[in-house]
N, C-alpha and C positions, 0 to 999 in steps of 0.2 A: 356595722359595728360603731359604737359610739366613740368619739374622741375624748379621751381622759382629761381631767383637770390637773394641771401640773403644779399645783401649790405645794411646796416642799413640806408644809406642816401637816399634810393629810395622811400620807403613808410612805413608807420607804420605797425607793425605787425599785422596780423589778429587775431581777438578775436576767443574764442571758439564758439560763436554763429555764426560768419561768416564762420567758417570752418565747421560747422555741426557736433560738437563732440556730441557723445552719445553712448549708448550700448542698446542691446537687450538681454534679458536672459530668460530662463525658468528653473523651477525646477521640478524634477520628484522624489519624495519620494516613496521609496519602502514600503509603509504602507497602511494599511486599513484606516487610518486616514490622507490621504495625503492633502485633502483640508485644514484641520486645520494647519498641518505643514506649508503649503505654506502660508496661510493668516497670521499666527503668525509671520512668518519670514518677510513678507512684512511689517506688523505693527510694528516690533521691530526696524528696521532701520530708522534713523532720514532722512527725506526727505525734510527739510527746505531749503536746498540749491540746490535741483534737482527738475526737473519736471517729474513726474512718471505717466505713463498710462499703465493699464494692460488689455489686452483683452483675448480671448479664446485661443490664441496661445503662447503669450510672453508678457513680460513687457518691455516697452520702458523707458528709462532713459535719460534725457537731462540735460546738465549743463556743468561745467568746466570739464577738464580731471581728475583733483584731486577729485572733488566731485562726479562724475560718478563711478570712480573706488572704492572709499571708500563705496559708497552706495551698489554696487554689492557685495563687501567684506562682509559688515555687514549683508546683507540678507543671503548670503551663510553661514556665521558663525552661524547666528541664527537657520537656517534650520538644521544644523548639531549638535545642542547642545544636543538633547535628544538621540542621538546615532542611529537614524534612517539612514539606507542607502539611501543616496541622490545622484542622478547625476544631474548635471546643465550643461546647454549649454549657453555659453556667447559669444556674438559677440560685439567687440568694433570698432567704426569707427570714423575717423577723416578726414575731407576733401572731403566728398562725393559730387559729381558733381550734384546728384540729390537734394541735399539741397541747402541752400542759397550760398553755395561756388561757384556755377557756375557763379556768377556775378563777382567774384574776378579776377583781371588781372593777367597775367602770372607771372609778377615780384613781387607779393606780398611777403612779408617776412614771413617765416614759424617760428614762435617764439619757442624757446627752452623751453620745460617744464620739470621741475625737476620731477623725480619719486615720486610717492605718498609714504607717510610713513604709512604702514599699521601695526597695532599692532598684535602680535603673537596671534593665537587662541588656540593652544594646539590641533588642529584638524589635523590629518594626511590627506593628499590630494594626489591624483595622477591625472595627466591630459595628454590629447592628444592636442597638440596646433599646430596651423598653422597660419603663418603671410603672408598677401597679401599686399606688398608695390606695388601699381598699378602705376608704373613709366613707362609712354610710351615714354619717352625720348622727345628730341626735334630735329629739322633739324641738322643733323652733330653730334648728340650726342644721340646714341641709348640708350634705357632704360637698366638698369642693375639691375633688380630686385633681382637675386641671391646674388649680393654683399650686398644689404640691408638685405636679410634673413640671410646670413652668420654672418654679424655684430650683428644682432639682437639676434641670438643664443649664441654668445660670451657674449653679455650683460646678457642674462638670466642666464648663468652659475654662475653668482655672486650671484644669489638669490636662486636657486634650484637646485637639482640633475637633470642632462640632459642626455637624451639617445635617440639615433636615432630609428626610427620606420617607417614603411612604411606609406608615405604620411603625416607624422606628426612628431613632436618632443615630447617625453614623458618628463613630469615634475613631480618630486616627492618632497615632503617636507610639512612643515606646509602650511595650507590653505593660510596664508598671504604671504609666500614666493612664492608659486606657482602663485597666482593671481598677486603678486608684480613682478614676473619675466615676466609675460605676459604684464603687463603694462609698465614696464621699457623698453622692447624691442619695444613695440608698439610706444612709446614716442621717442625712439632713432631713428627709422626709420622715423618718422614724421618730424624729423629736416631736412631731404633731400627730401622726397617725399610727395607731397601734399596730396594725398589719400591713407591712410593706413587703412587696416582692419585686425583684429585679431580675430581668432575663437579658442575657447577652450572648451573642454568637461572635466569637472571635476567630480570626484567621492569622496564621503566621506563615511567612515564606509562600505567599500566593504566587502562582506561576503568572498570573496577569500582571504582577509588577514588573517582571522582566520585559514584557511588552511595552510597558510604559517608558522604560529606560531606552529601549530601542527607538521608540517613537520619538523621544526627546532628542535623542542623538541625531536622528534623521531630520529634526526640525518640523515633525509632524504636528499640526494644530490640533488641540483636544478641546 
């Protein structure tokens, strides 16, 4: 897929609807009452500014970049309120050619979207995150997806603790900072690459953290 020219006098910037902005996510509470945790979390978040469809696999969210990320943030925060160990899989997409974006010309402007402002939750989160800037390049200009990924990781460092791992980047911090780092990097890459996908697995209240605290109290080296 070609990288569009961003001269403002060429065309008006594409809207979120034209770019096919959205998310899919699923919640996995480690609880005998998992259905209640999921349904309560979905009901807690305000969906007035997004379109939400849930099936037997995941929940689809459509809307602007800000509204989509804010809804996912609110659902995850609600799911973690009662201390249940929760894992969540989240995918963010902008510019998917399988959506209406396939009708956009190559010189469409990619609008710069400011990162969403997510309120702190007080919930510790850890995540494995991967970014996919699907830059196929243009004739005479080969795609350089690693450049976009490296820039995105630098952006994420401003919000969360970042460490390298196999096939992913690890993020640690408040849930708002972890998800905010993912969103910031996703939107930063989307300024230059039409189709960008971010995938993140987030854990809240991991039982492994209790072991860390016990080890620290006993003076165990890690």
